[in-house]
N, C-alpha and C positions, 0 to 999 in steps of 0.2 A: 516408530512414531506413526500415528494414524494420518494418512494422506487425505482423508475425507473428514476433516474437522468441520463441525457445524459452526455457524457464526457465533452462536451463544457460547460455545466452548472456547472459541478464540477470545471473545470478550472476557470470559472468566480468566483466561490466562493473562490477559492484559491487566486486569484488576489485581491479580495475585502478584505479578511482577512489579507493578507500580507500588503496591503495599509493601512488598519485601524490600524494595530499593528505597522506599521513603520519598518517592517523587511527590512533591507538593508544589504544584504550579497553578497558575490561573488559566482560565479558558483561553484568554488572549495569547498567553505564552504557548499553550498547546497548539493553537492555530499557527503561530509563527514557526514552531518546530515542524508542523505538517508541511507548510509551504517550503521550508528549507529542504525537507526530504523529497518533496516533489521536484525541486530544482535538481537534486542529485539523480533522480530518475531521468530527467531531461538530459543531463550531462552524459549518462551512460547510454541512453538511446541515441544521442547524437554521435557517440563514438561508433556505434554499429552503422549508422547511416553514412557517416563521413568515411570511415575506413573500409566500408564495403562497396563504395562507388567505384566504377571502372576508371573514372578520371583521376582518382587519388590513390589508386592501388588497392589490392585485396588484403584483408586481414588474414593472418595465419589462422589455422584451425585452433591452435592453442590460445591465440589472442581472442578469437571470437568466443571461445568457451569461457575464458576469463571475464570478458565483458558481460556475457550472458549471466554468469554467476553473480557478478557485482550488481547487475541490473535487478536480478531476483532479490538480492539482499536489500536494495533500496526500495523495491516495491513492498517488501515485508515492512520496512520502516514506515512507509506511507500508510499502509493498512493499519499498523499498530497505532500510529498517531491518530488516524481517522477514527478508529474504534474508541480510543480514549477520549477524543473530542466528543463523540456521540454520548459516551457515558457521562462525561462532565456536564453536558448540555441537557441531560435527562432523557435521552433517547435510549431506552432500555432494551427494546426488543427489535433489533435490526432484522432478524430473520423474518419476522412477521411483516415488517415494513418492506423487505425485499419482495416477498410474495405479493403483497398488495400493489406495489409499484409495477411489478412484472405483469400483473393482471390488467392494470390500467394501460400499460404499454401495448398489450396485445390488440386492443381496439383502436389504437391511435393511427392516424395517417401521418406518415413521415415525409 
């Protein structure tokens, strides 16, 4: 599997999976799914934060690995839903948008 997928390639994969599975939902439903997945990212992140604090005990190495893997899976779900939301809303070329936004951010004062 290619570890350096372009955004356009990931968008294509999202379209193909959505078509193959027959997902037919509204923009509002996709947004709700995205928010649900973001909550799952928060849950996994809090596990790392809570279980890694000195005052609550240390997470075992296998526990930390398990949570990190679960977090990665949830991040994937967020990205998948976000890319589908973009597609549904008519944002077709996110790669170009990323470069444009990055260029704008270079000159910004933070």
